[in-house]
C-alpha positions as CSV (number, residue, x, y, z in Angstrom):
1,M,28.8,37.7,17.4
2,Q,29.3,33.9,17.2
3,I,33.0,34.3,17.8
4,L,32.3,36.5,20.8
5,I,29.9,33.9,22.3
6,V,32.4,31.1,21.8
7,R,35.1,33.2,23.5
8,L,32.7,34.0,26.4
9,V,31.8,30.3,26.8
10,A,35.5,29.4,26.8
11,L,36.2,32.1,29.4
12,I,33.4,30.9,31.7
13,T,34.6,27.3,31.3
14,L,38.1,28.3,32.3
15,I,36.9,30.2,35.3
16,L,34.8,27.3,36.5
17,S,37.6,24.7,36.0
18,Q,40.0,26.9,37.9
19,T,37.5,27.3,40.7
20,L,37.0,23.5,40.9
21,I,40.7,23.0,40.9
22,A,41.1,25.5,43.8
23,E,38.3,23.8,45.7
24,E,39.8,20.4,45.2
25,S,43.3,21.6,46.3
26,K,42.0,23.5,49.4
27,P,43.3,21.6,52.4
28,E,40.6,20.1,54.6
29,L,40.5,21.2,58.2
30,P,41.9,18.5,60.6
31,A,39.6,16.9,63.1
32,P,37.7,18.1,65.1
33,Y,37.5,21.5,63.5
34,G,34.2,21.8,61.6
35,Q,33.3,18.2,62.5
36,G,31.4,18.7,65.6
37,T,28.2,17.7,67.3
38,Y,24.7,19.3,67.6
39,I,22.7,18.9,70.8
40,P,19.2,20.1,71.7
41,S,18.8,23.3,73.7
42,K,16.2,25.7,75.0
43,H,16.3,27.7,71.8
44,G,16.9,25.0,69.2
45,K,20.3,23.4,69.1
46,I,23.9,24.3,70.0
47,Y,27.1,23.1,68.4
48,Y,30.4,22.1,69.8
49,E,33.7,20.4,68.8
50,S,35.7,18.3,71.2
51,D,39.5,17.7,71.1
52,G,41.4,15.5,73.6
53,K,40.4,13.5,76.7
54,G,39.9,14.5,80.3
55,T,38.2,17.4,82.1
56,P,36.4,19.6,79.6
57,I,37.6,23.2,79.1
58,V,34.8,25.1,77.5
59,M,35.9,28.2,75.5
60,I,33.4,31.1,75.5
61,N,33.4,33.4,72.5
62,G,33.9,37.1,72.4
63,G,32.2,39.8,70.3
64,P,29.4,39.4,71.3
65,G,28.6,37.5,68.1
66,A,31.9,35.7,67.3
67,S,32.1,32.0,66.7
68,R,34.5,29.4,68.2
69,T,36.9,29.3,65.3
70,V,39.4,31.9,66.5
71,F,40.2,29.6,69.5
72,W,41.1,26.6,67.3
73,G,44.4,25.3,68.7
74,A,44.8,28.0,71.3
75,L,44.9,25.6,74.3
76,D,46.3,22.5,72.6
77,F,49.2,22.4,75.1
78,L,46.7,21.4,77.8
79,K,45.7,18.2,76.1
80,Q,48.8,16.5,77.4
81,H,47.9,17.4,80.9
82,G,44.5,15.6,80.9
83,Y,42.2,18.2,79.6
84,R,39.7,18.1,76.8
85,I,39.2,21.3,74.8
86,I,35.6,22.2,73.9
87,Y,35.1,24.7,71.1
88,F,31.5,25.9,71.6
89,D,29.0,28.0,69.7
90,E,26.3,29.4,72.0
91,T,22.8,30.2,70.8
92,G,22.9,32.9,68.1
93,V,26.5,32.4,66.9
94,G,28.4,30.1,64.6
95,R,26.6,26.8,63.8
96,S,24.1,26.9,66.6
97,T,20.5,28.1,66.2
98,R,20.7,31.8,65.1
99,K,17.2,33.0,65.1
100,I,15.3,32.9,68.4
101,K,12.1,34.4,69.8
102,G,13.0,37.6,71.6
103,K,16.5,39.0,72.0
104,H,19.8,37.3,72.6
105,T,21.2,37.8,76.1
106,P,24.4,36.8,78.0
107,L,22.1,34.7,80.3
108,N,21.0,32.5,77.4
109,T,24.7,31.6,77.1
110,V,24.8,30.7,80.8
111,E,22.0,28.1,80.3
112,D,23.7,26.9,77.1
113,I,26.9,26.1,79.0
114,E,24.9,24.2,81.6
115,T,23.1,22.3,78.8
116,L,26.5,21.4,77.4
117,R,27.9,20.3,80.7
118,K,25.0,17.9,81.3
119,H,25.4,16.5,77.7
120,L,29.1,15.9,78.3
121,G,28.2,13.9,81.4
122,V,30.6,15.5,83.8
123,E,30.2,17.0,87.3
124,Q,32.6,19.9,86.6
125,I,34.1,21.9,83.8
126,V,36.7,24.5,83.4
127,V,35.2,27.7,81.8
128,A,37.5,30.0,79.8
129,G,36.1,33.3,78.5
130,H,37.9,35.7,76.1
131,S,36.9,39.4,75.7
132,Y,33.1,39.8,75.9
133,G,33.0,36.0,76.5
134,G,34.2,36.6,80.1
135,I,30.8,38.0,81.0
136,P,28.7,34.8,80.4
137,A,31.6,32.7,81.7
138,L,31.6,34.6,85.0
139,Q,27.8,34.6,85.2
140,Y,27.9,30.8,84.8
141,A,30.5,30.5,87.6
142,L,28.4,32.7,89.9
143,K,25.2,30.7,89.2
144,Y,26.7,27.2,89.1
145,P,29.9,27.5,91.3
146,N,29.9,23.8,92.2
147,K,30.0,22.9,88.5
148,V,33.1,24.9,87.8
149,E,36.5,23.5,88.6
150,K,38.4,26.6,87.5
151,L,37.6,29.9,85.7
152,I,40.0,31.5,83.2
153,M,39.5,35.1,82.2
154,L,41.6,35.9,79.1
155,S,41.7,39.6,78.4
156,A,38.1,39.3,79.4
157,S,35.3,41.7,80.4
158,A,33.5,40.9,83.7
159,D,30.2,42.8,83.3
160,A,28.4,45.7,81.6
161,I,30.5,48.2,83.5
162,S,33.8,46.8,82.2
163,Q,32.3,46.5,78.7
164,Q,31.5,50.2,78.9
165,M,35.1,50.8,80.0
166,N,36.1,49.0,76.8
167,V,33.9,51.4,74.7
168,D,35.4,54.4,76.5
169,A,39.0,53.2,75.9
170,A,38.3,52.8,72.2
171,A,36.8,56.3,72.1
172,Y,39.8,57.7,73.8
173,L,42.1,56.1,71.2
174,R,40.1,57.5,68.3
175,K,39.8,61.0,69.7
176,T,43.5,61.1,70.7
177,F,45.1,59.6,67.6
178,F,42.5,60.2,64.9
179,P,41.1,63.6,65.8
180,I,39.9,64.5,62.3
181,E,37.9,61.3,61.9
182,W,36.6,61.7,65.5
183,E,35.4,65.2,64.8
184,K,33.4,63.8,61.8
185,M,31.9,61.1,64.0
186,E,30.9,63.5,66.7
187,A,29.1,65.6,64.1
188,M,27.2,62.5,63.0
189,R,26.2,61.7,66.5
190,A,25.1,65.3,67.1
191,K,22.6,64.8,64.3
192,G,21.1,61.8,66.1
193,M,22.9,59.1,64.0
194,L,23.4,55.8,65.8
195,T,26.8,54.1,65.7
196,S,25.3,51.0,64.1
197,E,24.2,53.0,60.9
198,D,26.2,52.3,57.7
199,E,27.4,55.9,57.3
200,Y,28.8,56.0,60.8
201,L,30.4,52.6,60.5
202,D,32.1,53.7,57.2
203,A,33.7,56.6,59.2
204,F,34.4,54.4,62.2
205,Y,36.5,52.0,60.1
206,A,37.9,54.6,57.8
207,R,41.2,54.4,59.7
208,E,42.3,50.9,60.8
209,M,42.7,50.9,64.5
210,D,42.9,47.2,65.2
211,N,46.6,47.2,65.0
212,M,46.7,49.8,67.7
213,S,44.0,48.4,70.0
214,D,44.5,44.7,69.5
215,W,48.3,44.2,69.2
216,Y,51.5,44.9,70.9
217,S,53.1,44.3,67.5
218,S,51.0,44.3,64.3
219,K,53.4,41.7,62.8
220,N,51.8,39.1,65.1
221,R,48.4,39.6,63.5
222,K,49.3,37.0,60.8
223,D,49.4,34.3,63.6
224,L,45.9,34.9,64.9
225,W,44.3,32.0,63.0
226,K,45.9,28.6,63.4
227,Y,43.2,27.3,61.0
228,Y,40.6,29.4,59.2
229,S,37.0,28.6,58.3
230,D,35.4,30.1,55.2
231,D,32.1,28.4,56.0
232,E,29.3,30.9,56.1
233,R,27.9,29.2,59.2
234,D,30.9,30.4,61.1
235,R,30.5,34.1,60.2
236,F,30.1,36.8,62.8
237,S,26.5,37.4,64.0
238,V,25.6,41.0,63.8
239,D,22.1,40.3,65.3
240,V,23.7,39.0,68.5
241,Y,26.0,42.0,68.7
242,F,23.1,44.5,68.4
243,D,20.8,42.6,70.8
244,I,23.4,42.4,73.5
245,A,25.5,45.6,73.1
246,G,22.8,47.8,71.6
247,R,22.4,49.9,68.4
248,N,24.6,52.7,69.8
249,A,27.3,50.3,71.2
250,E,30.3,52.5,70.2
251,V,29.1,55.1,72.6
252,S,27.2,53.3,75.3
253,I,26.1,49.7,76.2
254,E,22.3,49.7,75.9
255,G,21.4,46.2,74.9
256,T,20.4,43.1,77.0
257,L,23.9,43.3,78.6
258,K,22.9,46.6,80.4
259,G,22.5,46.1,84.1
260,I,24.4,42.8,84.3
261,N,27.1,43.9,86.7
262,V,29.2,42.4,89.5
263,T,30.3,43.7,92.9
264,S,32.7,42.5,95.6
265,K,29.7,41.5,97.7
266,M,28.7,38.9,95.1
267,F,32.1,37.1,95.6
268,E,32.2,36.9,99.4
269,S,31.6,33.1,99.3
270,F,33.1,32.6,95.9
271,K,35.7,29.8,95.9
272,V,36.3,29.0,92.2
273,P,40.0,29.3,91.5
274,T,40.2,32.1,88.9
275,L,43.0,33.2,86.6
276,V,42.8,36.7,85.3
277,L,45.3,36.9,82.4
278,N,45.6,40.1,80.4
279,G,47.8,41.8,77.8
280,R,49.6,44.8,79.1
281,Y,48.9,46.6,75.8
282,D,45.3,45.6,75.4
283,W,43.2,48.7,74.6
284,K,40.0,46.7,74.3
285,T,40.1,44.9,77.6
286,T,42.5,47.1,79.4
287,P,44.7,46.2,82.4
288,E,42.5,48.5,84.5
289,M,39.4,46.4,83.7
290,A,41.3,43.2,84.6
291,Y,42.5,44.7,87.9
292,R,39.0,46.0,88.8
293,F,37.6,42.4,88.6
294,Y,40.6,40.8,90.3
295,K,40.2,43.1,93.3
296,M,36.6,41.8,93.8
297,L,37.8,38.2,94.4
298,P,38.5,36.9,97.9
299,E,42.1,36.5,98.9
300,G,43.6,33.3,97.6
301,V,40.9,32.7,95.0
302,G,42.2,34.9,92.2
303,E,45.5,35.0,90.3
304,L,46.4,38.1,88.3
305,E,48.9,37.9,85.5
306,F,50.0,40.4,82.7
307,L,51.8,39.5,79.5
308,E,54.1,42.5,78.9
309,K,54.3,42.2,75.1
310,T,50.7,41.4,74.3
311,G,47.6,43.1,73.2
312,H,44.1,41.5,73.1
313,W,45.2,38.0,72.0
314,P,47.4,36.6,74.8
315,W,47.9,33.1,73.2
316,V,49.1,34.6,69.9
317,E,51.7,37.2,70.9
318,E,53.5,35.4,73.7
319,P,52.5,31.8,73.3
320,E,55.3,30.3,75.4
321,E,54.7,32.5,78.4
322,F,50.9,32.1,77.9
323,S,51.1,28.3,78.0
324,K,53.4,28.4,81.0
325,I,51.1,30.6,83.1
326,V,47.9,28.7,82.1
327,T,49.6,25.3,82.7
328,E,50.8,26.3,86.1
329,F,47.4,27.5,87.0
330,M,45.7,24.4,85.9
331,R,48.0,22.2,87.9
């Protein structure tokens, strides 16, 4: 027994020492990543990181519920053109206040963006939304058009209708290419099971579809993260996802996003220069969704571009073409 205890202690000591060595050798994230600023907000505090000098470009996260970290480095090429990149966690996600009274809504993010703009001390900002993030980005531009220099929609949803189109496109993929799994999920829903329940989610993710819905080429997936955060504060917020999208979000949008829609009439006097940039092979935010929004914009206000060898992550799969299009638009 004594020998066994000695061996066990030695093993634990070895594991601990290896862990410490691994921690010490782990490269630190370069500034400003993970080295940001907290500012007071309506619901507590919001967090952001700033890189560069000039007009701020505020990146709005997708999900809903994702943090800013996936954007790290995505717009670095604009720093040389006089732009300051702002990586931003709205209320409920990342390092900002997570728990609030009531439910999270896209309109909370709108006010968070305005709080951030005032804190930065600038008259105008550029707002860039990716995926779901396009919805609060667009709502901000509609509410505060004089505060927005330009709007960039990167494979972005525009409203609840387009987010439902997102859900429907994903359902089509599963039904068409994974009919056996789809049949099992249909049986679960017929029994009243919500798509947020663990058993359904196990079936939902039983066959990996991200390579099909997110990427033109799955080989490009390795390049998604320029830098990666393993800090728990940066993890995905499921609470935000359920509040905004609803508990049955893989079938229908029923959360606080429901009813937040846009029409052509809302853009009759809209003058904010807007870039709608989408991946041709994006099955989450489809070209159809991008075109639907683009057609609402007045003539001369919107610019529509497709990257022909890109899925849901336009700055990852065709970085040179992406930077060229965005740079020209910003000029």
